[in-house]
Gaussian input, Z-matrix of N, CA and C with variables (Angstrom, degrees):
# hf/3-21g

backbone

0 1
 N
 C     1     B1
 C     2     B2     1     A1
 N     3     B3     2     A2     1     D1
 C     4     B4     3     A3     2     D2
 C     5     B5     4     A4     3     D3
 N     6     B6     5     A5     4     D4
 C     7     B7     6     A6     5     D5
 C     8     B8     7     A7     6     D6
 N     9     B9     8     A8     7     D7
 C    10    B10     9     A9     8     D8
 C    11    B11    10    A10     9     D9
 N    12    B12    11    A11    10    D10
 C    13    B13    12    A12    11    D11
 C    14    B14    13    A13    12    D12
 N    15    B15    14    A14    13    D13
 C    16    B16    15    A15    14    D14
 C    17    B17    16    A16    15    D15
 N    18    B18    17    A17    16    D16
 C    19    B19    18    A18    17    D17
 C    20    B20    19    A19    18    D18
 N    21    B21    20    A20    19    D19
 C    22    B22    21    A21    20    D20
 C    23    B23    22    A22    21    D21
 N    24    B24    23    A23    22    D22
 C    25    B25    24    A24    23    D23
 C    26    B26    25    A25    24    D24
 N    27    B27    26    A26    25    D25
 C    28    B28    27    A27    26    D26
 C    29    B29    28    A28    27    D27
 N    30    B30    29    A29    28    D28
 C    31    B31    30    A30    29    D29
 C    32    B32    31    A31    30    D30
 N    33    B33    32    A32    31    D31
 C    34    B34    33    A33    32    D32
 C    35    B35    34    A34    33    D33
 N    36    B36    35    A35    34    D34
 C    37    B37    36    A36    35    D35
 C    38    B38    37    A37    36    D36
 N    39    B39    38    A38    37    D37
 C    40    B40    39    A39    38    D38
 C    41    B41    40    A40    39    D39
 N    42    B42    41    A41    40    D40
 C    43    B43    42    A42    41    D41
 C    44    B44    43    A43    42    D42
 N    45    B45    44    A44    43    D43
 C    46    B46    45    A45    44    D44
 C    47    B47    46    A46    45    D45
 N    48    B48    47    A47    46    D46
 C    49    B49    48    A48    47    D47
 C    50    B50    49    A49    48    D48
 N    51    B51    50    A50    49    D49
 C    52    B52    51    A51    50    D50
 C    53    B53    52    A52    51    D51
 N    54    B54    53    A53    52    D52
 C    55    B55    54    A54    53    D53
 C    56    B56    55    A55    54    D54
 N    57    B57    56    A56    55    D55
 C    58    B58    57    A57    56    D56
 C    59    B59    58    A58    57    D57
 N    60    B60    59    A59    58    D58
 C    61    B61    60    A60    59    D59
 C    62    B62    61    A61    60    D60
 N    63    B63    62    A62    61    D61
 C    64    B64    63    A63    62    D62
 C    65    B65    64    A64    63    D63
 N    66    B66    65    A65    64    D64
 C    67    B67    66    A66    65    D65
 C    68    B68    67    A67    66    D66
 N    69    B69    68    A68    67    D67
 C    70    B70    69    A69    68    D68
 C    71    B71    70    A70    69    D69
 N    72    B72    71    A71    70    D70
 C    73    B73    72    A72    71    D71
 C    74    B74    73    A73    72    D72
 N    75    B75    74    A74    73    D73
 C    76    B76    75    A75    74    D74
 C    77    B77    76    A76    75    D75
 N    78    B78    77    A77    76    D76
 C    79    B79    78    A78    77    D77
 C    80    B80    79    A79    78    D78
 N    81    B81    80    A80    79    D79
 C    82    B82    81    A81    80    D80
 C    83    B83    82    A82    81    D81
 N    84    B84    83    A83    82    D82
 C    85    B85    84    A84    83    D83
 C    86    B86    85    A85    84    D84
 N    87    B87    86    A86    85    D85
 C    88    B88    87    A87    86    D86
 C    89    B89    88    A88    87    D87
 N    90    B90    89    A89    88    D88
 C    91    B91    90    A90    89    D89
 C    92    B92    91    A91    90    D90
 N    93    B93    92    A92    91    D91
 C    94    B94    93    A93    92    D92
 C    95    B95    94    A94    93    D93
 N    96    B96    95    A95    94    D94
 C    97    B97    96    A96    95    D95
 C    98    B98    97    A97    96    D96
 N    99    B99    98    A98    97    D97
 C   100   B100    99    A99    98    D98
 C   101   B101   100   A100    99    D99
 N   102   B102   101   A101   100   D100
 C   103   B103   102   A102   101   D101
 C   104   B104   103   A103   102   D102
 N   105   B105   104   A104   103   D103
 C   106   B106   105   A105   104   D104
 C   107   B107   106   A106   105   D105
 N   108   B108   107   A107   106   D106
 C   109   B109   108   A108   107   D107
 C   110   B110   109   A109   108   D108
 N   111   B111   110   A110   109   D109
 C   112   B112   111   A111   110   D110
 C   113   B113   112   A112   111   D111
 N   114   B114   113   A113   112   D112
 C   115   B115   114   A114   113   D113
 C   116   B116   115   A115   114   D114
 N   117   B117   116   A116   115   D115
 C   118   B118   117   A117   116   D116
 C   119   B119   118   A118   117   D117
 N   120   B120   119   A119   118   D118
 C   121   B121   120   A120   119   D119
 C   122   B122   121   A121   120   D120
 N   123   B123   122   A122   121   D121
 C   124   B124   123   A123   122   D122
 C   125   B125   124   A124   123   D123
 N   126   B126   125   A125   124   D124
 C   127   B127   126   A126   125   D125
 C   128   B128   127   A127   126   D126
 N   129   B129   128   A128   127   D127
 C   130   B130   129   A129   128   D128
 C   131   B131   130   A130   129   D129
 N   132   B132   131   A131   130   D130
 C   133   B133   132   A132   131   D131
 C   134   B134   133   A133   132   D132
 N   135   B135   134   A134   133   D133
 C   136   B136   135   A135   134   D134
 C   137   B137   136   A136   135   D135
 N   138   B138   137   A137   136   D136
 C   139   B139   138   A138   137   D137
 C   140   B140   139   A139   138   D138
 N   141   B141   140   A140   139   D139
 C   142   B142   141   A141   140   D140
 C   143   B143   142   A142   141   D141
 N   144   B144   143   A143   142   D142
 C   145   B145   144   A144   143   D143
 C   146   B146   145   A145   144   D144
 N   147   B147   146   A146   145   D145
 C   148   B148   147   A147   146   D146
 C   149   B149   148   A148   147   D147
 N   150   B150   149   A149   148   D148
 C   151   B151   150   A150   149   D149
 C   152   B152   151   A151   150   D150
 N   153   B153   152   A152   151   D151
 C   154   B154   153   A153   152   D152
 C   155   B155   154   A154   153   D153
 N   156   B156   155   A155   154   D154
 C   157   B157   156   A156   155   D155
 C   158   B158   157   A157   156   D156
 N   159   B159   158   A158   157   D157
 C   160   B160   159   A159   158   D158
 C   161   B161   160   A160   159   D159
 N   162   B162   161   A161   160   D160
 C   163   B163   162   A162   161   D161
 C   164   B164   163   A163   162   D162
 N   165   B165   164   A164   163   D163
 C   166   B166   165   A165   164   D164
 C   167   B167   166   A166   165   D165
 N   168   B168   167   A167   166   D166
 C   169   B169   168   A168   167   D167
 C   170   B170   169   A169   168   D168
 N   171   B171   170   A170   169   D169
 C   172   B172   171   A171   170   D170
 C   173   B173   172   A172   171   D171
 N   174   B174   173   A173   172   D172
 C   175   B175   174   A174   173   D173
 C   176   B176   175   A175   174   D174
 N   177   B177   176   A176   175   D175
 C   178   B178   177   A177   176   D176
 C   179   B179   178   A178   177   D177
 N   180   B180   179   A179   178   D178
 C   181   B181   180   A180   179   D179
 C   182   B182   181   A181   180   D180
 N   183   B183   182   A182   181   D181
 C   184   B184   183   A183   182   D182
 C   185   B185   184   A184   183   D183
 N   186   B186   185   A185   184   D184
 C   187   B187   186   A186   185   D185
 C   188   B188   187   A187   186   D186
 N   189   B189   188   A188   187   D187
 C   190   B190   189   A189   188   D188
 C   191   B191   190   A190   189   D189
 N   192   B192   191   A191   190   D190
 C   193   B193   192   A192   191   D191
 C   194   B194   193   A193   192   D192
 N   195   B195   194   A194   193   D193
 C   196   B196   195   A195   194   D194
 C   197   B197   196   A196   195   D195
 N   198   B198   197   A197   196   D196
 C   199   B199   198   A198   197   D197
 C   200   B200   199   A199   198   D198
 N   201   B201   200   A200   199   D199
 C   202   B202   201   A201   200   D200
 C   203   B203   202   A202   201   D201
 N   204   B204   203   A203   202   D202
 C   205   B205   204   A204   203   D203
 C   206   B206   205   A205   204   D204
 N   207   B207   206   A206   205   D205
 C   208   B208   207   A207   206   D206
 C   209   B209   208   A208   207   D207
 N   210   B210   209   A209   208   D208
 C   211   B211   210   A210   209   D209
 C   212   B212   211   A211   210   D210
 N   213   B213   212   A212   211   D211
 C   214   B214   213   A213   212   D212
 C   215   B215   214   A214   213   D213
 N   216   B216   215   A215   214   D214
 C   217   B217   216   A216   215   D215
 C   218   B218   217   A217   216   D216
 N   219   B219   218   A218   217   D217
 C   220   B220   219   A219   218   D218
 C   221   B221   220   A220   219   D219
 N   222   B222   221   A221   220   D220
 C   223   B223   222   A222   221   D221
 C   224   B224   223   A223   222   D222
 N   225   B225   224   A224   223   D223
 C   226   B226   225   A225   224   D224
 C   227   B227   226   A226   225   D225
 N   228   B228   227   A227   226   D226
 C   229   B229   228   A228   227   D227
 C   230   B230   229   A229   228   D228
 N   231   B231   230   A230   229   D229
 C   232   B232   231   A231   230   D230
 C   233   B233   232   A232   231   D231
 N   234   B234   233   A233   232   D232
 C   235   B235   234   A234   233   D233
 C   236   B236   235   A235   234   D234
 N   237   B237   236   A236   235   D235
 C   238   B238   237   A237   236   D236
 C   239   B239   238   A238   237   D237
 N   240   B240   239   A239   238   D238
 C   241   B241   240   A240   239   D239
 C   242   B242   241   A241   240   D240
 N   243   B243   242   A242   241   D241
 C   244   B244   243   A243   242   D242
 C   245   B245   244   A244   243   D243
 N   246   B246   245   A245   244   D244
 C   247   B247   246   A246   245   D245
 C   248   B248   247   A247   246   D246
 N   249   B249   248   A248   247   D247
 C   250   B250   249   A249   248   D248
 C   251   B251   250   A250   249   D249
 N   252   B252   251   A251   250   D250
 C   253   B253   252   A252   251   D251
 C   254   B254   253   A253   252   D252
 N   255   B255   254   A254   253   D253
 C   256   B256   255   A255   254   D254
 C   257   B257   256   A256   255   D255
 N   258   B258   257   A257   256   D256
 C   259   B259   258   A258   257   D257
 C   260   B260   259   A259   258   D258
 N   261   B261   260   A260   259   D259
 C   262   B262   261   A261   260   D260
 C   263   B263   262   A262   261   D261
 N   264   B264   263   A263   262   D262
 C   265   B265   264   A264   263   D263
 C   266   B266   265   A265   264   D264
 N   267   B267   266   A266   265   D265
 C   268   B268   267   A267   266   D266
 C   269   B269   268   A268   267   D267
 N   270   B270   269   A269   268   D268
 C   271   B271   270   A270   269   D269
 C   272   B272   271   A271   270   D270

   B1=1.4817
   B2=1.5039
   B3=1.3724
   B4=1.5013
   B5=1.5157
   B6=1.2930
   B7=1.4196
   B8=1.5717
   B9=1.3438
   B10=1.4923
   B11=1.4552
   B12=1.2922
   B13=1.4434
   B14=1.5928
   B15=1.3471
   B16=1.4135
   B17=1.4679
   B18=1.3436
   B19=1.4418
   B20=1.5162
   B21=1.3408
   B22=1.3525
   B23=1.6530
   B24=1.2606
   B25=1.4834
   B26=1.5384
   B27=1.3005
   B28=1.4547
   B29=1.6034
   B30=1.3606
   B31=1.5261
   B32=1.5014
   B33=1.2732
   B34=1.4930
   B35=1.4670
   B36=1.3504
   B37=1.4716
   B38=1.5001
   B39=1.3638
   B40=1.4826
   B41=1.4750
   B42=1.3831
   B43=1.4332
   B44=1.5356
   B45=1.2892
   B46=1.4048
   B47=1.5735
   B48=1.3279
   B49=1.4272
   B50=1.6766
   B51=1.2399
   B52=1.4467
   B53=1.5541
   B54=1.4218
   B55=1.3834
   B56=1.4643
   B57=1.3067
   B58=1.4497
   B59=1.5126
   B60=1.2981
   B61=1.5320
   B62=1.4521
   B63=1.2920
   B64=1.4692
   B65=1.5401
   B66=1.3303
   B67=1.4579
   B68=1.5342
   B69=1.3252
   B70=1.4734
   B71=1.5317
   B72=1.3772
   B73=1.4804
   B74=1.5405
   B75=1.3366
   B76=1.4883
   B77=1.5439
   B78=1.2670
   B79=1.4342
   B80=1.4535
   B81=1.3212
   B82=1.4310
   B83=1.5418
   B84=1.2692
   B85=1.5110
   B86=1.4763
   B87=1.3124
   B88=1.4998
   B89=1.4720
   B90=1.3834
   B91=1.4430
   B92=1.5524
   B93=1.2983
   B94=1.4716
   B95=1.5314
   B96=1.2918
   B97=1.5208
   B98=1.5495
   B99=1.2935
   B100=1.4286
   B101=1.5894
   B102=1.3558
   B103=1.3794
   B104=1.4719
   B105=1.3154
   B106=1.5381
   B107=1.5377
   B108=1.3001
   B109=1.4330
   B110=1.6054
   B111=1.3120
   B112=1.4619
   B113=1.4759
   B114=1.3413
   B115=1.4507
   B116=1.5769
   B117=1.2405
   B118=1.4498
   B119=1.5577
   B120=1.3452
   B121=1.4084
   B122=1.5272
   B123=1.2316
   B124=1.4316
   B125=1.5396
   B126=1.2913
   B127=1.4419
   B128=1.5266
   B129=1.3824
   B130=1.4488
   B131=1.5529
   B132=1.3436
   B133=1.4927
   B134=1.5227
   B135=1.2779
   B136=1.4951
   B137=1.5735
   B138=1.3320
   B139=1.3920
   B140=1.5149
   B141=1.3782
   B142=1.5163
   B143=1.4901
   B144=1.2935
   B145=1.4349
   B146=1.5785
   B147=1.3788
   B148=1.3695
   B149=1.5576
   B150=1.3057
   B151=1.3945
   B152=1.6391
   B153=1.2889
   B154=1.4556
   B155=1.5350
   B156=1.3438
   B157=1.4402
   B158=1.5273
   B159=1.2884
   B160=1.5034
   B161=1.4742
   B162=1.3330
   B163=1.4665
   B164=1.5201
   B165=1.3010
   B166=1.4821
   B167=1.4950
   B168=1.2611
   B169=1.5071
   B170=1.5299
   B171=1.2466
   B172=1.4690
   B173=1.5505
   B174=1.2483
   B175=1.5363
   B176=1.5339
   B177=1.2452
   B178=1.4935
   B179=1.4955
   B180=1.2681
   B181=1.5078
   B182=1.5663
   B183=1.2761
   B184=1.4221
   B185=1.5380
   B186=1.2344
   B187=1.4972
   B188=1.5506
   B189=1.2616
   B190=1.4486
   B191=1.4997
   B192=1.3406
   B193=1.4321
   B194=1.4918
   B195=1.3449
   B196=1.3802
   B197=1.5384
   B198=1.2850
   B199=1.4046
   B200=1.5298
   B201=1.2517
   B202=1.5729
   B203=1.4777
   B204=1.2979
   B205=1.5476
   B206=1.5469
   B207=1.4199
   B208=1.4806
   B209=1.5174
   B210=1.4338
   B211=1.4421
   B212=1.4680
   B213=1.2942
   B214=1.4751
   B215=1.4669
   B216=1.4006
   B217=1.5450
   B218=1.5015
   B219=1.3630
   B220=1.4888
   B221=1.5302
   B222=1.2892
   B223=1.4619
   B224=1.5327
   B225=1.3034
   B226=1.5626
   B227=1.5284
   B228=1.3276
   B229=1.4304
   B230=1.5549
   B231=1.3314
   B232=1.4682
   B233=1.6350
   B234=1.2916
   B235=1.4659
   B236=1.5293
   B237=1.3828
   B238=1.4772
   B239=1.5557
   B240=1.3243
   B241=1.4760
   B242=1.4967
   B243=1.3090
   B244=1.4799
   B245=1.4807
   B246=1.3760
   B247=1.4675
   B248=1.4454
   B249=1.4101
   B250=1.4200
   B251=1.5066
   B252=1.3480
   B253=1.4448
   B254=1.5051
   B255=1.3072
   B256=1.4941
   B257=1.4990
   B258=1.3082
   B259=1.4716
   B260=1.5267
   B261=1.2851
   B262=1.5127
   B263=1.4716
   B264=1.4235
   B265=1.3879
   B266=1.5481
   B267=1.2433
   B268=1.4720
   B269=1.5282
   B270=1.2665
   B271=1.4330
   B272=1.5495
   A1=103.07
   A2=113.01
   A3=122.74
   A4=112.25
   A5=114.03
   A6=121.15
   A7=109.37
   A8=115.43
   A9=118.92
   A10=108.80
   A11=122.00
   A12=123.01
   A13=111.07
   A14=116.57
   A15=121.65
   A16=115.29
   A17=117.29
   A18=122.06
   A19=110.08
   A20=122.70
   A21=128.15
   A22=110.35
   A23=111.20
   A24=120.35
   A25=106.16
   A26=118.36
   A27=126.49
   A28=107.91
   A29=114.41
   A30=120.03
   A31=108.53
   A32=120.67
   A33=125.56
   A34=111.58
   A35=122.79
   A36=122.03
   A37=113.42
   A38=117.91
   A39=123.25
   A40=110.86
   A41=117.52
   A42=121.11
   A43=113.54
   A44=120.75
   A45=126.92
   A46=113.86
   A47=117.43
   A48=121.75
   A49=108.54
   A50=115.57
   A51=119.58
   A52=107.17
   A53=121.16
   A54=120.87
   A55=113.34
   A56=116.16
   A57=124.50
   A58=110.38
   A59=115.71
   A60=121.18
   A61=109.05
   A62=121.34
   A63=126.68
   A64=108.86
   A65=117.87
   A66=122.24
   A67=110.34
   A68=116.70
   A69=123.63
   A70=105.52
   A71=117.38
   A72=120.93
   A73=111.66
   A74=115.47
   A75=117.52
   A76=108.83
   A77=117.93
   A78=122.69
   A79=113.48
   A80=118.83
   A81=127.91
   A82=108.83
   A83=113.41
   A84=115.64
   A85=115.81
   A86=116.99
   A87=118.91
   A88=115.52
   A89=118.88
   A90=125.60
   A91=112.01
   A92=117.29
   A93=120.05
   A94=113.62
   A95=114.95
   A96=120.04
   A97=107.41
   A98=115.66
   A99=125.20
   A100=110.48
   A101=117.20
   A102=118.07
   A103=112.49
   A104=116.06
   A105=117.87
   A106=106.11
   A107=116.17
   A108=120.16
   A109=111.91
   A110=115.52
   A111=120.27
   A112=110.99
   A113=115.40
   A114=120.49
   A115=110.67
   A116=118.88
   A117=120.65
   A118=114.36
   A119=113.84
   A120=117.05
   A121=114.32
   A122=119.55
   A123=123.22
   A124=112.30
   A125=119.89
   A126=122.02
   A127=114.28
   A128=116.45
   A129=119.76
   A130=112.66
   A131=114.27
   A132=119.45
   A133=108.23
   A134=113.85
   A135=119.07
   A136=108.37
   A137=113.55
   A138=118.39
   A139=105.78
   A140=113.93
   A141=118.40
   A142=110.54
   A143=116.13
   A144=122.75
   A145=105.60
   A146=116.79
   A147=122.96
   A148=109.59
   A149=122.65
   A150=123.65
   A151=111.26
   A152=116.40
   A153=121.89
   A154=105.02
   A155=117.19
   A156=123.68
   A157=111.00
   A158=115.63
   A159=123.19
   A160=108.84
   A161=117.90
   A162=118.01
   A163=108.80
   A164=115.73
   A165=123.25
   A166=111.47
   A167=116.73
   A168=121.20
   A169=111.26
   A170=114.92
   A171=122.53
   A172=104.80
   A173=117.29
   A174=121.06
   A175=111.14
   A176=112.23
   A177=117.94
   A178=109.95
   A179=124.78
   A180=124.28
   A181=114.07
   A182=114.08
   A183=119.06
   A184=112.72
   A185=119.41
   A186=125.12
   A187=115.21
   A188=116.89
   A189=122.95
   A190=114.44
   A191=115.64
   A192=120.38
   A193=112.60
   A194=121.09
   A195=123.23
   A196=110.56
   A197=118.89
   A198=123.74
   A199=108.81
   A200=118.32
   A201=117.88
   A202=109.69
   A203=118.61
   A204=119.08
   A205=108.88
   A206=114.48
   A207=119.56
   A208=113.07
   A209=115.68
   A210=118.77
   A211=109.86
   A212=120.18
   A213=121.00
   A214=113.80
   A215=110.94
   A216=114.04
   A217=113.73
   A218=114.72
   A219=116.83
   A220=111.49
   A221=118.59
   A222=123.34
   A223=109.35
   A224=114.82
   A225=121.71
   A226=107.58
   A227=119.76
   A228=123.10
   A229=111.39
   A230=114.95
   A231=120.70
   A232=107.96
   A233=115.38
   A234=120.39
   A235=109.17
   A236=117.07
   A237=120.20
   A238=111.29
   A239=114.34
   A240=117.82
   A241=115.76
   A242=119.61
   A243=121.40
   A244=109.20
   A245=117.07
   A246=124.89
   A247=110.17
   A248=119.51
   A249=120.58
   A250=110.15
   A251=115.67
   A252=120.71
   A253=110.72
   A254=117.57
   A255=118.53
   A256=115.17
   A257=115.14
   A258=120.23
   A259=113.80
   A260=115.41
   A261=122.27
   A262=107.85
   A263=118.46
   A264=122.30
   A265=111.42
   A266=121.02
   A267=122.41
   A268=107.75
   A269=117.14
   A270=122.85
   A271=113.02
   D1=134.87
   D2=175.84
   D3=-73.15
   D4=164.29
   D5=178.37
   D6=-60.76
   D7=-41.66
   D8=179.88
   D9=-65.98
   D10=-40.17
   D11=-177.92
   D12=-67.29
   D13=-37.95
   D14=171.62
   D15=-60.59
   D16=-39.41
   D17=-179.66
   D18=-73.41
   D19=-36.80
   D20=174.88
   D21=-61.71
   D22=-44.43
   D23=-176.98
   D24=-64.33
   D25=-46.51
   D26=179.85
   D27=-59.92
   D28=-48.13
   D29=-176.73
   D30=-61.64
   D31=-41.29
   D32=-176.42
   D33=-65.40
   D34=-22.19
   D35=172.27
   D36=-78.48
   D37=-3.70
   D38=-176.04
   D39=50.23
   D40=63.25
   D41=-179.49
   D42=-65.65
   D43=147.16
   D44=177.90
   D45=-71.28
   D46=-10.08
   D47=-173.17
   D48=-125.78
   D49=31.60
   D50=-178.37
   D51=-78.21
   D52=121.66
   D53=-171.29
   D54=-98.60
   D55=168.19
   D56=177.46
   D57=-54.98
   D58=-46.92
   D59=-178.77
   D60=-57.42
   D61=-42.24
   D62=179.74
   D63=-65.64
   D64=-39.39
   D65=177.91
   D66=-62.45
   D67=-43.75
   D68=-179.06
   D69=-61.50
   D70=-47.80
   D71=-178.02
   D72=-65.06
   D73=-33.91
   D74=179.89
   D75=-66.23
   D76=-49.94
   D77=175.74
   D78=-55.54
   D79=-46.77
   D80=-179.36
   D81=-57.31
   D82=-40.62
   D83=176.87
   D84=-63.82
   D85=-24.78
   D86=170.71
   D87=-92.82
   D88=8.88
   D89=174.19
   D90=87.52
   D91=17.09
   D92=173.67
   D93=-85.27
   D94=148.72
   D95=174.18
   D96=-118.82
   D97=153.00
   D98=-176.91
   D99=-87.19
   D100=128.28
   D101=173.91
   D102=-130.40
   D103=142.61
   D104=175.85
   D105=-79.02
   D106=148.29
   D107=-177.75
   D108=-81.68
   D109=-4.41
   D110=-178.87
   D111=131.28
   D112=176.41
   D113=-175.42
   D114=-65.58
   D115=-28.48
   D116=-176.46
   D117=-100.34
   D118=14.11
   D119=-174.57
   D120=-83.93
   D121=-6.82
   D122=-179.25
   D123=58.94
   D124=-123.98
   D125=-178.15
   D126=-87.48
   D127=-1.95
   D128=-178.59
   D129=-70.01
   D130=132.01
   D131=175.03
   D132=-130.28
   D133=152.74
   D134=177.19
   D135=-114.93
   D136=140.15
   D137=172.05
   D138=-110.40
   D139=124.48
   D140=-172.56
   D141=-121.15
   D142=144.60
   D143=178.75
   D144=-149.52
   D145=93.88
   D146=-176.98
   D147=59.77
   D148=-116.86
   D149=-177.89
   D150=-97.82
   D151=10.79
   D152=-179.40
   D153=-106.24
   D154=136.18
   D155=177.22
   D156=-141.41
   D157=148.33
   D158=174.21
   D159=-134.88
   D160=124.32
   D161=178.82
   D162=-109.13
   D163=140.91
   D164=179.62
   D165=-155.16
   D166=163.46
   D167=178.64
   D168=-91.40
   D169=137.96
   D170=176.30
   D171=-75.47
   D172=129.64
   D173=-175.20
   D174=-66.24
   D175=146.58
   D176=175.62
   D177=-163.53
   D178=147.10
   D179=5.17
   D180=-79.29
   D181=-17.29
   D182=177.61
   D183=-83.35
   D184=161.94
   D185=-179.44
   D186=-94.81
   D187=11.40
   D188=-177.36
   D189=-98.26
   D190=129.21
   D191=177.61
   D192=-74.66
   D193=135.91
   D194=-174.76
   D195=-78.55
   D196=156.93
   D197=-170.71
   D198=-66.57
   D199=-40.12
   D200=178.07
   D201=-59.19
   D202=-41.06
   D203=-176.63
   D204=-67.29
   D205=-38.64
   D206=177.03
   D207=-59.54
   D208=-42.66
   D209=179.82
   D210=-69.06
   D211=-38.94
   D212=178.16
   D213=-60.26
   D214=-42.56
   D215=-179.47
   D216=-72.11
   D217=-36.83
   D218=174.29
   D219=-58.27
   D220=-44.00
   D221=177.56
   D222=-58.66
   D223=-45.99
   D224=-179.22
   D225=-61.00
   D226=-50.36
   D227=-173.37
   D228=-66.06
   D229=-32.52
   D230=176.76
   D231=-70.77
   D232=-46.72
   D233=-177.55
   D234=-61.39
   D235=-37.44
   D236=-179.43
   D237=-86.81
   D238=3.82
   D239=176.57
   D240=69.29
   D241=23.30
   D242=176.25
   D243=-83.72
   D244=-27.04
   D245=-179.66
   D246=-126.48
   D247=136.44
   D248=-178.38
   D249=-83.30
   D250=132.40
   D251=-174.62
   D252=-70.57
   D253=-33.13
   D254=-175.36
   D255=-62.99
   D256=-23.02
   D257=176.36
   D258=-91.39
   D259=3.66
   D260=-176.50
   D261=-60.85
   D262=120.28
   D263=176.12
   D264=-101.34
   D265=2.99
   D266=-177.89
   D267=-85.12
   D268=148.77
   D269=175.51
   D270=-105.84

């Protein structure tokens, strides 16, 4: 199993300790790049891949992504067909 596959498998379990760095690696594995929304964007960042984009807040003060954000992202990645829904292990 590749590193990308292991990261996807871990993400799909919606772990309580999923970090920002893991999130960036997950998106990079699908060909996304990180962009700041501008000087006034605060903690908002955009992940872009050609004509597809996903905006989210960088977590602070801790580096852990909240469960609600993970669930929203999982739903988005399934809808955009980056992740197969049949292998989804999250409840």
